C-alpha positions as CSV (number, residue, x, y, z in Angstrom):
1,M,42.0,37.2,-5.4
2,A,42.0,34.7,-2.5
3,E,39.0,32.6,-2.1
4,T,36.9,33.3,1.0
5,K,37.2,30.4,3.5
6,K,33.8,29.0,4.5
7,S,32.9,28.8,8.1
8,F,32.1,25.5,9.8
9,I,28.4,26.2,9.8
10,D,28.5,26.9,6.0
11,R,30.3,23.6,5.4
12,V,27.8,21.7,7.5
13,W,25.0,23.4,5.6
14,D,26.5,22.5,2.2
15,F,26.9,18.9,3.3
16,L,23.3,18.7,4.4
17,C,22.1,20.2,1.1
18,S,24.4,17.9,-1.0
19,L,23.0,15.8,-3.8
20,K,25.8,13.3,-3.1
21,L,24.5,12.9,0.4
22,A,21.0,12.2,-0.9
23,I,22.3,9.6,-3.3
24,V,24.3,7.8,-0.6
25,L,21.4,7.8,1.8
26,V,19.0,6.4,-0.8
27,L,21.5,3.6,-1.6
28,L,21.9,2.9,2.1
29,L,18.1,2.7,2.6
30,A,17.8,0.3,-0.4
31,L,20.6,-1.9,0.9
32,T,19.4,-2.1,4.4
33,S,15.8,-2.8,3.2
34,I,17.3,-5.9,1.5
35,I,18.7,-7.0,4.8
36,G,15.2,-6.5,6.4
37,T,13.7,-8.6,3.6
38,V,16.1,-11.5,3.7
39,I,16.4,-11.8,7.5
40,L,13.1,-12.6,9.3
41,Q,12.1,-9.6,11.5
42,N,10.9,-10.0,15.1
43,G,11.2,-13.7,15.1
44,S,11.7,-15.9,18.1
45,P,15.3,-16.6,19.3
46,A,14.8,-20.3,18.6
47,A,13.9,-19.6,14.9
48,Y,17.1,-17.6,14.4
49,I,19.3,-20.1,16.1
50,R,17.8,-22.9,14.1
51,E,18.3,-21.0,10.8
52,Y,21.6,-19.3,11.4
53,G,23.2,-20.8,14.4
54,Q,23.9,-19.3,17.9
55,A,26.9,-17.2,16.9
56,N,25.1,-15.5,13.9
57,Y,22.1,-14.9,16.1
58,E,24.2,-13.1,18.7
59,L,25.8,-11.0,15.8
60,F,22.4,-10.2,14.3
61,K,21.1,-9.2,17.7
62,K,24.0,-6.8,18.3
63,L,23.6,-5.3,14.9
64,Q,19.9,-5.0,15.4
65,F,19.2,-6.9,12.2
66,I,16.3,-8.9,13.8
67,D,14.3,-5.7,14.4
68,M,15.9,-3.5,11.8
69,Y,13.1,-1.1,11.2
70,H,13.2,-0.1,14.9
71,S,17.0,0.0,15.1
72,T,18.8,3.2,16.0
73,W,21.0,3.2,12.9
74,F,18.0,2.7,10.5
75,I,16.0,5.5,12.1
76,G,19.2,7.6,12.0
77,I,19.5,7.1,8.2
78,L,15.8,8.1,7.8
79,A,16.3,11.1,10.0
80,L,19.4,12.3,8.0
81,F,17.6,11.7,4.7
82,S,14.7,13.8,6.0
83,I,17.0,16.6,7.1
84,N,18.7,16.4,3.6
85,L,15.3,16.8,1.9
86,I,14.3,19.7,4.1
87,C,17.7,21.5,3.7
88,C,17.6,21.1,-0.1
89,S,14.1,22.5,-0.2
90,I,14.9,25.4,2.1
91,K,18.0,26.2,-0.1
92,N,16.2,26.2,-3.4
93,F,12.7,27.2,-2.6
94,P,13.3,31.0,-2.3
95,R,14.4,31.2,-5.9
96,V,11.3,29.4,-7.1
97,W,9.1,31.6,-4.8
98,R,10.6,34.7,-6.5
99,F,9.5,33.3,-9.9
100,V,5.9,33.3,-8.5
101,K,5.9,36.6,-6.6
102,Q,8.3,38.6,-8.7
103,P,8.1,37.5,-12.4
104,T,10.4,39.2,-14.9
105,L,7.9,41.5,-16.6
106,I,10.5,43.4,-18.5
107,A,13.0,41.3,-20.5
108,S,16.6,42.3,-20.5
109,P,18.7,42.4,-23.7
110,G,20.3,39.2,-22.6
111,I,16.9,37.3,-22.6
112,F,16.2,38.5,-26.2
113,N,19.7,37.7,-27.4
114,G,20.4,34.5,-25.5
115,S,17.1,32.7,-25.8
116,A,16.8,29.7,-28.1
117,N,13.3,30.8,-29.1
118,R,13.4,34.3,-30.4
119,A,12.1,36.4,-33.3
120,E,12.3,40.0,-34.6
121,F,10.2,41.9,-37.1
122,S,9.0,45.3,-37.9
123,C,5.5,46.6,-38.7
124,K,3.6,49.8,-39.2
125,G,1.3,51.5,-36.7
126,S,1.6,52.9,-33.2
127,K,3.1,51.0,-30.3
128,Q,-0.1,50.9,-28.4
129,Q,-2.1,49.6,-31.4
130,V,0.4,46.9,-32.1
131,A,0.7,46.0,-28.5
132,E,-3.1,45.5,-28.2
133,K,-3.1,43.2,-31.3
134,I,-0.2,41.2,-30.1
135,S,-1.6,40.9,-26.6
136,S,-4.9,39.6,-28.0
137,V,-3.1,36.9,-30.0
138,I,-0.9,35.8,-27.1
139,A,-3.9,35.8,-24.6
140,K,-5.9,33.6,-27.0
141,E,-3.1,31.2,-27.9
142,F,-1.0,31.2,-24.8
143,A,-1.9,33.2,-21.6
144,K,-3.0,36.6,-20.4
145,T,-0.4,39.3,-20.9
146,T,0.9,42.0,-18.6
147,L,1.8,45.4,-20.2
148,S,4.8,47.4,-18.9
149,E,6.6,50.5,-20.1
150,K,10.2,51.5,-19.6
151,D,12.6,53.8,-21.5
152,D,10.0,54.7,-24.1
153,K,9.5,51.0,-24.8
154,L,6.4,48.8,-24.3
155,Y,6.9,45.3,-22.9
156,L,4.5,42.4,-22.8
157,F,4.9,39.4,-20.6
158,A,2.9,36.1,-20.4
159,Q,3.4,32.9,-18.5
160,K,1.7,29.6,-17.8
161,G,2.4,26.6,-15.7
162,I,4.2,28.6,-13.0
163,Y,3.1,26.2,-10.3
164,S,4.8,23.2,-12.0
165,R,8.0,24.5,-10.4
166,F,6.6,23.4,-7.1
167,G,6.3,19.8,-8.2
168,A,9.7,18.8,-6.8
169,Y,8.9,20.3,-3.5
170,I,5.5,18.5,-3.3
171,T,7.5,15.3,-4.0
172,H,9.9,16.1,-1.2
173,V,7.1,16.8,1.2
174,S,5.3,13.6,0.2
175,I,8.4,11.5,0.9
176,L,8.7,13.1,4.4
177,I,5.0,12.3,5.0
178,I,5.4,8.7,3.9
179,M,8.4,8.2,6.2
180,A,6.5,9.8,9.0
181,G,3.6,7.5,8.5
182,A,5.9,4.5,8.4
183,V,7.6,5.5,11.6
184,I,4.3,6.1,13.3
185,G,3.1,2.6,12.2
186,N,6.3,1.0,13.4
187,F,6.3,2.5,16.8
188,W,2.6,2.7,17.6
189,G,1.3,-0.2,15.5
190,Y,1.8,-3.9,15.8
191,K,1.4,-7.2,14.1
192,A,0.1,-10.1,16.2
193,Y,-1.4,-13.5,15.9
194,V,-4.2,-15.4,17.6
195,N,-6.0,-18.8,17.3
196,I,-9.7,-18.9,18.1
197,V,-11.5,-22.2,18.5
198,E,-15.0,-22.3,17.0
199,G,-17.5,-21.1,19.5
200,S,-14.9,-19.4,21.7
201,S,-13.8,-15.8,22.1
202,I,-10.6,-13.8,22.9
203,N,-9.8,-10.3,24.0
204,Q,-6.0,-10.5,23.7
205,V,-3.6,-11.2,20.9
206,S,0.2,-12.0,21.0
207,T,3.1,-10.7,19.0
208,R,5.5,-13.0,17.4
209,N,7.7,-12.6,20.5
210,G,4.8,-13.7,22.7
211,V,4.0,-10.2,24.1
212,P,0.3,-10.0,25.0
213,I,-1.8,-7.0,23.7
214,D,-5.2,-6.1,25.0
215,L,-7.7,-5.4,22.2
216,G,-10.1,-3.4,24.4
217,F,-13.0,-5.6,23.0
218,T,-13.9,-9.2,22.4
219,V,-13.7,-11.3,19.2
220,R,-15.8,-14.4,18.9
221,C,-15.6,-17.1,16.2
222,D,-19.0,-18.5,15.6
223,D,-18.1,-20.8,12.7
224,F,-15.2,-21.9,10.6
225,D,-15.5,-23.6,7.1
226,V,-13.0,-25.1,4.9
227,S,-13.5,-26.7,1.4
228,Y,-11.1,-28.9,-0.4
229,Y,-10.3,-29.6,-4.0
230,P,-11.9,-32.8,-5.3
231,N,-10.2,-36.0,-4.3
232,S,-7.5,-34.3,-2.3
233,N,-6.8,-32.8,1.1
234,R,-5.6,-29.5,-0.4
235,P,-7.7,-26.6,1.0
236,K,-9.6,-24.7,-1.7
237,D,-11.1,-22.0,0.5
238,Y,-11.5,-21.3,4.2
239,N,-13.3,-18.6,6.1
240,S,-14.4,-17.6,9.5
241,D,-17.5,-16.1,11.0
242,L,-16.3,-13.4,13.4
243,V,-18.3,-11.2,15.8
244,I,-17.0,-8.2,17.7
245,L,-18.5,-7.6,21.1
246,E,-18.3,-4.6,23.4
247,D,-19.9,-4.6,26.9
248,G,-21.5,-8.0,26.0
249,K,-23.2,-6.6,22.9
250,E,-22.6,-7.6,19.3
251,V,-21.4,-4.5,17.3
252,V,-19.9,-6.1,14.2
253,H,-20.5,-9.3,12.4
254,K,-18.6,-10.4,9.3
255,R,-17.5,-13.5,7.5
256,I,-13.9,-13.1,6.6
257,E,-11.7,-15.0,4.1
258,V,-8.2,-14.6,2.7
259,N,-7.7,-11.0,1.5
260,D,-11.0,-9.9,2.9
261,P,-10.3,-8.9,6.6
262,L,-12.5,-7.5,9.3
263,T,-11.6,-4.0,10.4
264,Y,-12.7,-2.5,13.7
265,K,-11.2,0.6,15.4
266,G,-8.2,0.6,13.1
267,I,-7.4,-3.1,13.8
268,K,-7.5,-5.6,10.9
269,F,-8.2,-9.3,11.4
270,Y,-6.9,-11.3,8.5
271,Q,-7.6,-14.9,7.8
272,S,-4.2,-16.5,8.1
273,S,-4.4,-20.2,8.9
274,Y,-6.5,-22.9,10.5
275,G,-6.1,-26.3,12.2
276,S,-8.0,-29.0,14.1
277,A,-8.9,-28.2,17.7
278,G,-8.9,-31.5,19.6
279,N,-10.6,-34.8,18.6
280,G,-13.6,-34.7,16.4
281,F,-16.7,-36.8,16.9
282,F,-18.9,-38.9,14.7
283,K,-22.7,-38.8,14.4
284,I,-23.8,-42.4,14.2
285,K,-27.2,-44.1,13.9
286,A,-27.3,-47.6,15.4
287,T,-30.4,-49.8,14.8
288,E,-31.1,-52.8,17.0
289,V,-32.0,-55.5,14.4
290,A,-34.3,-57.5,16.7
291,T,-36.5,-54.7,17.9
292,G,-35.9,-51.9,15.3
293,K,-35.0,-49.5,18.1
294,V,-32.8,-46.6,16.8
295,F,-30.0,-44.9,18.7
296,E,-28.4,-41.7,17.4
297,V,-25.2,-41.1,19.3
298,E,-22.0,-39.1,19.2
299,A,-18.8,-41.2,19.3
300,H,-15.2,-40.2,19.7
301,Q,-12.6,-42.3,18.1
302,G,-11.2,-44.9,20.4
303,K,-13.9,-44.5,23.1
304,N,-16.7,-47.1,23.8
305,V,-20.3,-46.0,23.4
306,Q,-23.0,-47.9,25.2
307,L,-25.9,-49.4,23.4
308,S,-28.8,-51.5,24.8
309,N,-28.6,-55.0,26.5
310,G,-25.0,-54.6,27.5
311,Y,-23.7,-54.0,24.0
312,S,-21.3,-51.2,23.1
313,F,-19.2,-50.2,20.1
314,A,-16.0,-48.1,19.4
315,V,-14.8,-46.3,16.3
316,T,-11.2,-47.4,15.6
317,N,-10.4,-45.6,12.4
318,F,-11.7,-42.9,10.0
319,T,-10.9,-41.7,6.5
320,E,-12.5,-38.8,4.6
321,N,-12.4,-40.8,1.3
322,D,-12.2,-44.5,1.3
323,R,-11.4,-45.7,-2.3
324,N,-13.5,-42.9,-3.7
325,F,-16.6,-44.2,-1.8
326,G,-16.5,-41.1,0.5
327,P,-16.2,-40.8,4.2
328,A,-15.9,-44.1,6.1
329,I,-15.3,-45.4,9.7
330,Q,-14.0,-48.6,11.0
331,L,-15.7,-49.9,14.2
332,H,-16.3,-53.1,16.2
333,V,-19.1,-54.1,18.5
334,N,-18.5,-55.3,22.0
335,S,-20.7,-58.2,23.2
336,P,-22.3,-58.1,26.8
337,D,-19.6,-60.5,28.0
338,G,-16.8,-58.1,26.8
339,N,-15.6,-59.8,23.7
340,H,-14.6,-57.6,20.8
341,G,-16.3,-58.4,17.5
342,A,-14.5,-58.4,14.2
343,P,-13.9,-54.8,12.8
344,F,-16.0,-53.7,9.9
345,V,-16.4,-50.6,7.7
346,V,-19.4,-48.2,7.4
347,W,-19.6,-45.7,4.6
348,Q,-21.5,-42.4,5.0
349,N,-22.7,-42.4,1.4
350,H,-24.1,-45.9,1.7
351,P,-26.2,-45.9,4.9
352,T,-28.1,-49.2,4.3
353,I,-25.3,-51.4,3.3
354,D,-24.4,-52.4,6.9
355,S,-27.8,-53.9,7.5
356,K,-26.7,-56.9,5.3
357,R,-23.8,-57.7,7.6
358,G,-26.1,-59.7,9.9
359,G,-25.0,-58.4,13.4
360,A,-27.1,-57.6,16.4
361,F,-26.9,-53.9,15.4
362,S,-26.6,-52.2,12.0
363,F,-24.8,-48.8,11.8
364,A,-25.0,-45.8,9.5
365,L,-22.5,-42.9,9.6
366,L,-24.5,-39.6,9.6
367,G,-21.6,-37.2,9.7
368,Y,-18.3,-36.2,11.1
369,D,-17.7,-33.0,13.0
370,Q,-14.2,-31.8,13.6
371,P,-13.8,-28.6,15.6
372,F,-11.3,-26.2,14.1
373,F,-9.5,-23.2,15.3
374,T,-9.1,-20.2,13.0
375,G,-5.7,-18.6,12.8
376,L,-5.8,-14.8,12.5
377,Q,-3.2,-12.2,11.8
378,V,-4.0,-9.0,13.7
379,A,-2.5,-5.8,12.5
380,K,-2.8,-2.2,13.7
381,D,-1.1,0.6,11.7
382,P,-2.1,4.1,12.8
383,G,0.2,5.5,10.1
384,V,-1.4,3.8,7.1
385,N,-3.7,6.8,6.2
386,I,-0.7,9.1,6.5
387,V,1.3,6.9,4.1
388,W,-1.7,6.8,1.7
389,A,-1.8,10.6,1.7
390,G,1.9,10.7,1.0
391,C,1.5,8.3,-1.9
392,F,-1.2,10.5,-3.4
393,L,1.0,13.5,-3.0
394,I,4.1,11.8,-4.5
395,V,2.1,10.9,-7.6
396,F,0.6,14.4,-7.9
397,G,4.0,16.0,-7.3
398,S,5.8,13.7,-9.8
399,L,3.2,14.4,-12.5
400,T,3.5,18.1,-11.8
401,A,7.3,18.1,-11.9
402,F,7.8,15.9,-15.0
403,F,4.7,16.4,-17.2
404,F,4.1,20.1,-16.8
405,S,6.3,23.1,-17.6
406,H,6.7,26.7,-16.7
407,K,6.6,28.6,-20.0
408,R,7.2,32.3,-20.5
409,I,7.0,34.7,-23.5
410,W,8.4,38.3,-23.6
411,V,7.7,40.9,-26.2
412,S,9.2,44.4,-26.6
413,L,8.0,47.2,-28.9
414,E,10.1,50.3,-29.7
415,D,9.9,53.0,-32.3
416,D,12.3,52.4,-35.2
417,G,11.7,55.4,-37.5
418,K,8.4,55.1,-39.2
419,K,8.0,51.5,-38.0
420,I,7.6,49.6,-34.8
421,K,10.4,47.1,-34.0
422,V,9.1,44.0,-32.3
423,K,11.2,41.5,-30.5
424,M,9.9,38.2,-29.1
425,A,11.6,35.6,-26.8
426,G,10.3,32.6,-24.9
427,N,11.6,29.7,-22.8
428,A,10.3,26.7,-20.8
429,H,12.1,24.9,-18.0
430,R,11.0,21.5,-19.4
431,N,10.2,20.0,-22.7
432,Q,12.1,22.5,-24.8
433,P,11.4,20.9,-28.2
434,G,7.6,20.9,-27.6
435,F,7.7,24.6,-26.5
436,A,9.8,25.5,-29.5
437,L,7.1,24.2,-31.9
438,A,4.4,26.1,-29.9
439,F,6.5,29.3,-29.9
440,D,6.9,29.2,-33.6
441,E,3.2,28.9,-34.2
442,I,2.5,31.8,-31.8
443,Q,5.2,33.9,-33.3
444,Q,3.8,33.5,-36.8
445,Q,0.3,34.5,-35.7
446,V,1.7,37.5,-33.8
447,E,3.7,38.6,-36.8
448,T,0.8,38.2,-39.2
449,T,-1.6,40.0,-36.9
450,A,0.8,42.8,-36.2
451,K,1.6,43.5,-39.8
452,N,-2.0,43.6,-40.7
453,S,-2.7,46.0,-37.9
454,S,-1.3,49.0,-39.8
455,P,-3.9,51.7,-40.5
456,K,-5.0,51.9,-44.2
457,K,-4.2,55.0,-46.1
458,E,-7.2,57.1,-47.2
459,G,-7.8,58.5,-50.7
């Protein structure tokens, strides 16, 4: 008999439902994700040219490798993979739905003869009595039974775990939800950066490409702190005191640090970097030796600071740790006639030592204040909650699909002369060895109960 030729629509449908297509698309997504990991995304042209050269930059730009997750071909792969999942689900779901809505209550001879888990025995009594006894055992050890009658035979049917057959479809839906959340985050979210000098505020951030984005509110940095490991310049910890303002009013105040961001209106502010913002200044106490008059002044490195009687001084150098003696400055005093005195060192941890130098003024370093800017990574991802929902579903669906099983037991009872012939069969769509052990235990209890259910003879 000649094979019926499939129509074009049928061939397209089979292609979209193909497992081979799903495997190919998963491999393509994995390979292209490697490209997106190896090649910096959304970088500046200068960064690509410096790293790969002008020719490779132009090639990457044409292939959309520098913004891969927004590229036409990557979105096309995601769309085709989504269609493949949807078509596979549509194709197979009706069969599973029939299991739920129309269970096989009456087992055919093929089920009893072809099942790997089956048993057959005979006992005395009426069909109704034996059916009630068997039903009570199965309901206790397995699940509630349904009684049917056909062709002068009684049939019992019990099942459990029917909804485990939906596990694969829950997983399919969860993958679609995760991809939808990722697409929403890519197109309607952003990653940006901003530097805020201590005491200043901003209401805009910029993407890596320099595109400005209005926040719709103001962010102010009240303070920035950095601590270092002992005897080194390696930062141990750094954090920023941020305030959110709307209409001139403070609405949120939080001290952020690495991995502890501030979140407001779906926008997260991560502590990312820091740096010095302009020249720092020194807090210095100068004491006029002759009169004991004290001057507390702020001095910037390289700039003269006026004292009394025409004297001035200038800080020429600074170190945070001078030979383990702590912070120190080098300075010189200018006489009224403009002559530079010999440079000398003042240590913050030894405020009285300079009084022994014997000049017109003695100096003490009270502190050093270096203004910093805090570098923040700013991220908005409106799809993140959708992705989290998909992740929860994929875990739930996977557990349902792989760790639970749809188990069924059929029993038939028919008159066989003076006895009742009982047939049992059962199957499970997963974990066949485990179900075989459980079926054997139930079958033994059923047989024992049924054989003891025969009415006793009187007399």
